[in-house]
N, C-alpha and C positions, 0 to 999 in steps of 0.2 A: 695632809691634804688634809683638811672639813671634811669631816660624811658631815651629809646632809640629811634631812629627815625619810627621800623616798631612799638614801644606798640602804642607809638604812631598816629598812623596809624589803627591800630586794636582799637583805642578808640574812633577812628573820627567817623571811618563805625559802629561804632555802635550806635554813637550818629545818622550821619545821618539816620537809618534799622526804627532806635526809631521815627525822627523824619517825617520820610516819613510813615510808622507804622501808626501813630495820625493823617495824613493829609489825608489816608485812608478813616480811621474809620472815623476821621468826615464829609468829601466828603459824606460815605456810610449811617451818620447817618441828613444828610444835606437832610431837608423842607425847600419846598416853604409857604408859608404863603399871604394869603389876603395882608396886611401891612407892607410890609418891614421892614418898620420905627418904628412902633408899637409890634414887637413879645414878646415882652418884659408880654405886658400885653394881649397879643391872647391867647384865653384857647385851649390848644392843642385837637385834635381833631380827627374824624377821616374822616373832611375836610380835610387834610393835604396829600401832593402829592412830593415824596424825585422827585428828578429830570426826575430820569431813568426813574420812570414811569408818567413822563407827557413827554417826550422824544419817551418815548411808542406809549403810548395818541398821539399826534399831528402825528407820520409816519401814524400811522391804517388809521388813517383822511385825511393825503396826500393818502395814495391812492383810499381809499371807491374817495375821488374826480377826480381822476386822471382815476378812472375806467369810473366814471360819466360823467364828461367832453368830454371822450372818446363816452363813450356810446348814451347821449347824442347828440351827433358833426357827430355824423350818422343820427342819426330820424330829427336834422334843417337839414344835407343836402338831404336826403330824402321828406321833408316839401317843402322845395324851388321848387325841381323840379316835386311833384304835383301841388305847383300855379302855377305856371309857365306854364303847361302844361294847368290846369284850365284858367287862364287869353288866351290866344291865342283858346280855346275850346268858350269863349266868345265871343271873337271877332270874330270867325266861328260865333255864329250865332244873335249877331247882327247885320252881313255883307246881311246876310240870313232873317234876318226877311228885315232890309231896303228896298232889292230887294222883298219881298211878301208884304210888303206896297208899294213900286210903282210896280207895278201889280195889285197892286187891285186901285191905284188912275186912271190908265189905263182906268180902263173897266167903 
C-alpha cells in the first residue's frame, strides 16, 4: 500500500501526541532529590518532593514573608515615632534639670 500525504500526517500527529504524553508523565513523576548527581544511589522515601509541591511551599512562604514584612514595617514605624518622642522628652527633662541645678547654685 502506498502512503499518502494525509496518512503520514496522521502518523506524525500520533507520534507527537505520544511524545507529549510521555513528557507529561515524566514531568508528573519528576522528583527533587538532595543530590542530583547521585540519584541512582539515593534511597527514595517520603522526603521526595515533586516540583509542584516545592513550588506550592515556596509560594506559601513568600505570602507569609510579605505579610510579616508589612506587619513589622508598621511596628518599626510606630517604634521610630515613639523613640523620637522619648528623645524629645529626655532633652526637655535634661534642660529642666539643668535649670533646677542652676537655681540651686544661685541659692
